N, C-alpha and C positions, 0 to 999 in steps of 0.2 A: 503493499499500499504506499503511495507516495506521500512525502511529507513536505508541507509548505513551510520552508525555513528561511526564506528571504523576504521577510515582511518589512516593507519600507512605509514611511508616512504616506497616507493617502492624500493627494492633492486633487480635489474635485475641480476640474476646468471644463466648463460647458463649451462645447463647439459651437461656432456660429451657425445658425439655421440657414438652410439653403435659400438663396435670394429668389424671390418670385420672378419668373421670366417676364421679360418686357417685349412687346411686339409679336409678330407672327413669324412662323418659320419661313425662310427665304424661298423655299420650294413653292409654298402657296402663292408668295408675291410674284414669282416668275411665271408661274401657270396663269394667274389672273392677267398679268401684262400680255402674254402671248394670246389669250382668248380675246382680249379687248384690242389688240394690235397697237397698243400704246402703253407707256409706263403708268402703272397703277401705284398709288402711294400705299404703304403697308397698313395705315389706319383705315383705309377704305374696306379692308376685309372684316372689320369689326361689325359692319352693318350691310345687310343685303342691298338695301336701297341705294346707299352710297356706292357700292360696287357696280350696280347696274347702271348708275348714272354715268360711269366711266366708259360704258360700252358704246360703240359707234351705232348710228341710227340703222345702218344696213345690216346689223347682226340678226341672224335668223332666231326663230323661237327656240329651237333646240340648242343653240349656243348660249341664248339667255338662260335657259333652264340649267345648262352645264355650269354657268357662271354663278347661278343661285346655289346650286349643289356644292360648288367650291367654297362659297361663303359659309354654308352650314357645316361643311367638314373642317374649315378653319376655325370656326368658333368651338366645335366639339373638341378639336385637338388642343385648343387653348385651355378649355376647361379641365381636360385630363392632366395637362401640365401643372395647373394649379393644384389639383388634388394630390398629385404625386409629390409636389414640394411640401405640401402640408403633411402628408404621411411621413416624409423623410424628416421633417422637423420634429414630429412626435417621437419617432424611433430614436433620433439623435438625443432629444432631451431626456427620454427614459433611460437609455443606456448610460449617458454621461452622468446623470444625477443619481444613479443607483449606488447605494453604499456597498453593494456586493459586487466583486469582480464578474464581469460578463465577457464572453469572447465567442468568435466563430472561427473554425479552422476549415481549410479546404481538404480534399481527399489526401493530399500529400503531407498533411500535418502542419502546413504553414498557417499563421494566423492571418486572417483577412480582416478581422475587426476586433477591437478590444476597447473597453471603456476606460475612463479615467481611473476608476478603482483598480482595475487590473494593471494599469501602467504604474499606479502608486505601489501596488503589492510587489511588482517585479522591480520597481525602481528605474524604469526607462521611460523616455518620452512617448515612444509608440512601440507596439509590437507587431505592426503589419509587416509581413514579409519574413518575420522570424519564426522559428519553430522551437520545440521544447529543449532542443540541445543547448539553446542559448541560456537556459535558466536552470536546469536540473542536473544533477549528477547522473552518471551513465545508468546505474541500477534503477533509479527513479524514472528516467527517461523511458527505459524499456517497459517498465510497468504502465506508464501513461499511454505509450503506443499500443500496448495490448488492449487497454480499455477503449482507446479510440477505434481501433480495428474492429472490436466487437460491436460498437455503436454503428459504424458505417456499413459493415457487411451484414449484420443481422437485423438492422433497423430497430434496435432495442434502446431503451432508455436505462442509463446505469446511475445508481445513487450510492455514494461511499461516504464514510466519515474519515477525514484526514486530520492528523495531529502534528503539530510542530515538534522538532527534535527535542526540545526541552520540556514538552508536555504541558505548556501553558496556554496554547491556542488550539482551537478545535474548529473544523470547517465541515459543512455538509455540501458535498460536490454533486451536482447534476450534470450528466452529459446526455445529449439527445440528438437524433438525426434531423437534418433540414434538407428538403428537396427543393432546388430551384431549376425549373424547366428540365428536370431529369438529371441534373448535375448534383451529386451528394456533397453536403457540407455537414459539419459537426458544430453544434452549439453547446455552450457550457456556462455554468454559473457556480459561485462558491459563496455560501452564506455563513457568516461568523456564528458559531454555536457555542463559543467559549462559556458565556454566562449560563446558558441552558445546561450544558454538560456539568458545570460546577454545581448548579442547583440540584440536578439529578443525583449526582454523587453524594451531595450532602444529605439528600432524602434517604438514600439507600443506607448511608452511615447511621442515620437516626433510626431507621427501621431495624437495623441489625442490633443497635444498642438496646432498643426498648424490647425487642424480642428476647434479648439476654435478660433483661429485668423481669419480663413477664415469666420467662422460664424459671428464673431465680424464685419468684413468688410461688410457682407451682412446687418447686423442689422443697421449699421451706414448709409448705402445707403438708407435704407427703412424708418428709424425713421423721424417723423415729429416734434416731441417735445422732450425735454429734459427728461421728465418723461418716455416716451416710450422707448427711447435709453437706459437709465440707468436700467430700470426694465427688459427689454429684455436681456441686458448684464448679470445682476445677474441671471436671470432665466436659461439662457443657461450654463453659467460658473459653476453654483453650481452642475451641473450634470456630471462634469468631475470626473474621477476616483480619489478618495481620498479626494475630496472637499465635505464639508457639507453645508456651508453657504457662501454667497457672499453679501457684502453690499456696497453701495456707499454713502459717506457723503460729504456735501458741506460746505464751509465757509459761515457763516451768515454774510452778510455785515454790519448789525447793531451792532453785538456784537463781531465779529471777531472769535467767536468760531466755533466748527464743530457741525453740525447737520445731523443726518441720513436723507438720501434722499429717497433711495429705498434699498430693501433687498429681497433675495429669499433663500430658503433652499432646500435641497435634498427631504425633505419629502413633498414638495409641497407649504409650507407656503410662501407667497409673500405679500409684503406691500410697499406702497408708503408713506413715513413719512412726510405728509404735516403738521402735528401738533404733538407736543410731548405728547399730551394726559395727561396732568397733570404731566408728568415726568420732568426731567431736560432738559436743552436746547439741549443737545446732544442725547437725547433719550436713554441713558444708563439705566434709571430706568425701562424701559419696554423692552429693548433689552439686555437680560443678557449675550449675547455673545460679545457685542460691547466693543472694547478696545480703548477708547478715548485717552489715553496716548500714545499708539503706533501710532494711526492715527495722533495725534497732532505732534509727532516727525517727521513723514513723511512730514507734512506741514512745520514745522520749518526748517528742513534740506533741504527739496526739493529733498530727496533721498529715495530709498526703505528702509523699515524697516522690520526686521523679528524677531520673537520670536518662538523658537521651543521647549519650555519647560514650557507649561502653564497648564498642566493638574492638578497640585496641587492647583492652584489658581482659575482656571476656569473649572467647571465640564463639560461644553459643548464644550470646545476648548482644543486641545492638542498643536496646533501651529497656527500661524497667520503670514500673509505677507500683509503689507500695501504699496501701491504704490501711490505716488502723481500724481495728474492730473493737467496739466498745460494748461491754455487757455490764448492765447495772451501774453505769457511770465509771466503770473501770476498763483499762485497756486489757482485753483478753488475748489478742494476738494480731496478726497482719495477713491480709491477702495481697499477693504480689502478682503482677501480670508482666510477662516478658515477650518481647518481639525481637526478631532478627533485624529489623529495619531501624537504623538510626533515626532519631527525631520523630518516632512514631507517636509518642504520647503528647500530643499537641494540645491546644486550648480546648478543643472538643472533649477530649477524654479528661483533662483536668477539671472542666466545669461539671462533668457528670460523675466523677469519681465518688463524690459524696452520696449520691443515690444508691450506687453499688454497695458502698460501705454500710450505709444505714439499713439497706434491705438485708444484707447478710447478717449484721449485727442483731437486728430484730429476730432473725431466725435462731441464731445462737442463744440469745437471751431467753427466747421462748422455751428452747429445749433444756437449757441449764436450770431455769426456774422450775420447769416441770419435773426435772429430776430431783431438785431439792424439796419440792412439794411432795414428790412420791416418798422421799425419805422421811420427811416430817410427818406425813400423813400415817405413816406406818410406825411411828414412835410416839408414845405418850410423853409430852414435855415435862409433866410433873414427876413421873416415876422413872423415865428411861426405859420402861418395859415396852414390848410391842403393843401397838394400839388396837382399837376395835376394828379398824379397817383391815389390819394384818390378820386378825382372828377371823374376819369374814372370809378372806381369801384362803386361809389354811383349811377352814372347814369346807369350803367349797371343793378344794382340791382332794381332801379326804373322801368326801361324798362321791367325787367323780370316780374314785378307784374302789368304791364299795367298802371302804373301811367301816368299822363299827367301833363304839366305844361310848363314853359318857362325857357330857359337858357338865362341869361343876362351876356354878356361880357363887362366888364368895362375896359376901357383903358385910362391911364394917358396921355394926349396929349403932344407932343413935349418933351418926356422924354429924348431922346438922347441930345437935345439942352439943357435941364436943367442940365444934367450930364456935358456937355462940358463947360457950363457957370459957374456952381457952384462946379463942381468936383463930382466924384463918391460917395464920403462919404455923401455929401449933398443929392444927388439923392436917394441913398439908405435909408437915414434918412426920406425923403418925402415919399417913398414907404412904410416904416414902419408905419408912421403916418396915412396914408390912410388906411393900413391894420387894425390898431387899431380902427379907426372910424367904419370901416365895421364890425369888431368883436363885437363892442358894440351895433351896430344898428340891425344887421341881426338876425332874430329869429332862434332858434335852428333847427326847422324843415326845414329851408332852407339850402341847401348844399352850404356852402361858401369855396372857395378854391383860392389859389394863383397859377395861371396857367402859368405865364411867367413874364418876367421883365416888370414891369408897367402894368400888366394885372391881373384882378381877375374875377372870374365867380361865379355865384350863380344860384341855381335852385329855381324858383318861382313857387310854387304849383298852380295848376289850381283852387283849391277851396278857395284861398284867396279872401277877400271882394273886394279889388281894383284890377284893371286890371294891367298886367305887365307894360304897358306904363305909367299908372298914378303912379305906384310905382317907376319906374325909374325917371320920371320927377319931382315928388313931394317929394321923399325921398332920393334917391341915389345921384342925381346930386346936389341938395342943400346941402346934407351932405358932399360931397367931394370937391365941387368947392370952391375956395377962397384962402385966404392967409395962409401959413404955416411958422412957425418959426422953421428953421432947421439950426444948427451950427451958430447961430447969424446972419442967413440970413433970409430975407422974401422971400418966393417963392410963386408965384401965380400959382394955379393949376386949369386946366380945364379937363373935362373928356367927353368922348363919350361912348355911350352904344349901343351895337348890341344885337339883340334878335333872337333866333331861337326856335321853339316849338317842344316839345316832345309829342307824337310820329310823328307828321306831317312832321317835317323837318329832322328827324333821330332818331334813337334809341341807338346811341353811343355818348360818349362825343366827340370823334373825329369829327363825322359828325356835331354835333351841334355847336361845337366851330368854325369849319371852316365856316359854314353858318352864325353863328353870327358875325364872323369877316367880311364876305362878306357884311352882313347888316351894320356893323359899318363903313367899308370903304365907302360903298354907301352913307351913311348918311353924313359922312365927306366930301365926294365929293360934296354933295348938301348943305353943310354947315348947317347941321342939327345935333342935339346932339343925337338923338335917331333913330335907324333904325331897322326895322324888316325884316327878310330874305324874299326876293321876290321870290316866286315859279313860277312866270309867265315866261315860257320858251321864249315867244315871246320877252318879255322885254330884257331878257338876250341876245337873238340873236340880237336885235337892238343895244345893247350896243356894241356887238362884231363887228358888221358891222361898226358902227360909229368909233370904235377904229381902225379898219383895214384901214379906210380912213385916219385917223390921222397918223398912222404909215407909210403910203406910203409917205405922205408929210414930215414926220420926217426924213425919209431916204434921201429924196431929199435935205432937209435943213441941213443935218448932225447934228441933235439934239442928236445922241447916243454918249456917252462918256465912257471912260474906267476908272473903279476904280481898285485898286490893293490892294489885301489882303495878308498880310504876311504869309508865311509858316515858321514854327520854327522847328528847330532841337530839339526834345524832350530831347535828352541826354545832349546837351550843352546849350540849351535856346538861341541859336544864329539864326539869320536870315538865312534860307536856300533856300528861293525861294519866289515866289509870284504867285497869280492867278489873271488873268485879268477877270473882272466882268463888264458886261455892265449895264449902267444906261441910262434912257431916261430923258433928261432935257426938260420937257414938258413946253411950253410957259406960260401956265395958272396954271397948277397944281404943277409945280416945279419938283424936282427930284423924279422920279418913280422907284420903285424896279422892278426887272425882273419878279416877280410873277404876276404883273399887266399887262404886255404886251407880254412876251415871248411866251405864248401859242398861242396868236393871230398871232405873227410872224411866228410861225411854220405852223399854219393852213393856213395862207395866202401865204406861200412860200417866204416871205421876209427874213427869217431867214439866207438864204444863203448869201444874199448881206451884211446883218448886221454882220454875222460871219466873212465874208472876211474883212470887215472894222475893226472889233475888233482886228483881228490878225495883220493886217498891222499897225494899231495905236500902238498896244503893242510893236512891233518891232521898230517903230520909237521913241517911248518913251524910250525904252531900249537903242537905240543908242545915244539919247540925254543925257541920264544919264551917259553912258559909256564915251562919249566925254567930259563930265563935270568932269570926273576923279571919279565918285561915286562908281565904281565897283558893278554894279547892278547884282542881282541874276538872275537865269533862270526864265523866265515868262512862266507860263502854260496857254494855250488858249483852251477853250472848242470848240470842233467840233460837230456840230449838225448832227443827221442822215441824214437830207436833203442834207447837204454838201457833204456827201459821194456819194450821187446819182448825184452830179454835176461833170462833166468831168474836171472842172478846179481846183479841190481842191488841187491836187499835185502842180500844177503851182502856186496856190495862196500861198501854204506853202513855195515853193522855192523862190518866189518873196520876201516874208516877211523875209525870212532868209538872203537873199542878202542885204536887207536894214540894217540889223544889224551885217553883217559879220558872215557868217555861222560857220567858224572855231572857233569863241568864244562861240559856243553852247548856244545862248541866248534863245532858244525856246523849250518847250515841249507842246505836245497836250494831251488833255483829251477827252476821248469818253465814251458815255454811253453804257449801256449793250444792249439797244435796237438797237443801231447802229451796234453792232457786229453780230446780228442774222438776220437782216433784209435782207442783201445780203452778206453773210459771205465771199464768195470767192472774191467778189469785195473788200470788206473792208480789207481782209488779203493782197491782192495784193498792195493796196494803202499803208497800214501800213508798209509793208516790204520795199517799196520804200521810205517811210518817214524815217524809221530807217537807211537806207543807208545813209541818210543825217545827221546821228547822232542826230536825234530828238527823245527823249524818249517818249514813248507812256504810258498813264495811263488809267485805266478803273475807270470812275467816278461813284459815288453813288453805289459801289459794294454791292451786297446783296439785293437791292431793286427790281431788275429786274429779268432777267432769271437765273443768276448765274450758268451757266452750266460749270461743270468741264471739259467737252470735249473741249469747245472752250477756256477755260482758259489755258489748257495745250498746245494747239496748236497755239494760237494767238500770234503775235509778240508784246508783251506788257512787260512793265518794272516796272509798278507801280500799286498798288491797292489803291483806296481811299475809305475808310469806310464811309458810309452815316451818316449824323449826327443823324438820327433817332436811330441808334444803339448806338452812343456815349451817347445821352441823356439818354436812358433807361438802359444802362449797369450798371449804379450805383444804379439803383432801382430794377432791376430784374436779378437774378442770370442766368436766361436762356439767357438773352442778353449778359451778361458778358461772358457766355460760347461760344456764337456766335462769339463775337468779338475775343475772344482768338483763336477759330478755324480759322477764316479768316486770322489772323496774322500768325498762324502756317502754314497754307496752303500757304500763299504768300511766306514765308521764304523758305518752302520746294521747291517752284518753282523758288527761287532765285529772287523774286520780292521785291521791297521796299513797305512800307505801310505808307499812309498819311491819318490821321483821320480828318474829317471835323466837324465843329460846336462845337469846345471845348469852353465851357463857364465857367467852374469851375476848381479850382485847383485839386479837387477830381477826376474829369474826366481825367485831364492831369497825375495825379499820376498813375491811374490804367493803362492808355495807355502806360506810360513809363515802368511800371512793366511788361507789356505784350510785351515789345520790339518793339513797334510802332516807326518807325523812325522819322516821321514828323507829325506835327499837325498844323491846322489853326482854327481860330474862334475867338469869341468876347473876349476871355480870353487873347488873344495875340494882337489883334488889329482889328479895324473895317476896311472895304474897304476904301481906301483913293484915292482921285483924284491923277493924275500923279504928280502934283506939290507938294502935301503933301507927297506923297511917295518918291519923290526926297529929301525932307528935311529929312525924315527918314533915307535915304541912307547917307545923308550928315553928320548925327550924328556918322556914322561909323558903318559898317556892322559887325565889330568884337565884338561890344557890344551886350549884351543880350537885346532882345526886352522886354519892360515892360509886365509883366504877371499879373498886378493888375486887379481887376474886372472892366468890362466896361459894359455900358448899351447902348441901341439903341431904338429908337422910333418904329422901324419896329415890328409890332405884329407878323409877320411871319418871319422865318429865311431867311437871304439873300441867294439867289441861284444864281449860275452862268448862263450864257447863255448856255442852253443845252436842250436836248429833255426831 
């Protein structure tokens, strides 16, 4: 392909237009004079009458007609000469003023025409009479002649792209045949395409770069390990145009130096640098391309480093770009790009290096944080024992291989009373000492975990010599019961043990622990230390019937009391509300949690009366606090599904409101998702009427029931309450974190507030605050309190921040409100 390399300044010089012809051709004048027999002036040919006036009288009619025809022919010839002159002027003006070189050659290759742009291109005053040998080297001339021959012999048009020797100019050349009365000529034009070519190359370069970014995003999403992420990044990046090698090095925590981690080359060579293989710590002895100084400078400065002139010092590298990778605000390592070409990493690469570094840093941070969360989720921070999540996974693995054995749930009795009497620090110290004793005693093949505050679980294999009952009675209980010295205090500790069998009682940790807790609670109720899960349904039914009778008497005697759990504004830490929770003050068993009697209340239909009493008592307590000048917050009361089926619900709410003065907005209600779908039209009607009373409505335990977006959009609700099961697991499982984030975003999009239940740790509170959850409640902020104690809390001033220190409670199951 020929190269236009003799580019001279173009001097546009318009050629003078062809002068318009004056007078008539001499041949016409001579012929007219001959016919007239006398000299005829040329101007007479312009008019037939004037020409006939010059004719002698004796001229015949035929001669006169010939003379008239001569005048007409002269006029037609004159008109043609004018049109030809005009056309020549048009052609001359177009060619001479065209910014692109134009030319015509004859069949021998000689130029017969060239415009000013062509003359300027070749740097000559004219090309007429010259051929390509005057302008091009021999090899280029032969190539041009071959193209010209193809045009003239085949009658085809040829289009080629030509480039200057230095690659800075680009021309689109057209060559086409011209036929003039059967004689072949060759026409040509050259259009300067330099700007267009540069734009196209820039677009292609942009496309390649953003394809790399897009692919890197996909790699980040797919990668499960750091090695896979880094190797896939190197593998794909090294195939980008101009790149030869890509490597990722990381900082060695022990030495502080850089070590190669992964690398890939265009020729297919890939490696994970797990070991220096006898080389230096940074791998440079076996990686002859690696530039530890440049990568180290990127680490030290925290900024991009480029070197575009390396060919003399490194035979495999012409230029290199090193980008620092930041994880959680600290430099984790460096990704380095290598090219054989000097000066390859120009402004384009330097401007976009930050995008590459940020994308890869995000992927690394995601995996590293996930690994840390995985470790933390499987370790209990208080005791150092494996956590509940670890226990869940181990039991699932045992069930998968059809293992059999017994889950023993160990509970420290009266743990909340110990916490109240000696303080949280002492209670936690006791729990750690119990955990240490278990760690030293329990065999490795038994799965030991810390599954809750004051609760431990272990799996006792079926092939052990002793029975699980004997192991609990003779080993576990004597090991743990007794006196503990904690913070210069002597604390007496007793334990109860509940047992459930794998697989007879369940195949998951959730099932087995719940049933072990039932067994433990049953044993404690019978004043026994060890209880095994009772699978006898008749026995369970008898207990239910017995409790139902007790509950009816309890309603008549007014044994149900309200406790109030604070709701905290997560942004300010101030008291923002409270939830009324029902408790049963049993004459023999003491204060009972809702989980022990609410299901029986619901099955027996007593929940309507108890719910009505809870609401009325809450408003009476609110009014008492208000009259005492304590500025109580709004109290949330749960409304059970059965209450919506009762015609008196709206009247009950209105009556309770009037007790506390409705205009002060003392009341909000909470409904479960099951309430919303059982009879939706009726529920919506009641809730609309309730909201007309300016009583806010919250959906309780959102996400554990039906969670239909259809009813969420249409129902008259103001608040979503995230169930504690999501709160507990969100710090352990990224999927639950994403679910909580989705619930919060959904609520905010629907202009609803969000309250999180069951917050027990500062970490949970921190995550919820970052997710923009407005309010929270749980043991971290305070246990449910009787009305008198809650009044004392209000007396300390609602403007002060509620204590967020760790709290503990003896309840082995979470406190739940009166609800369905």
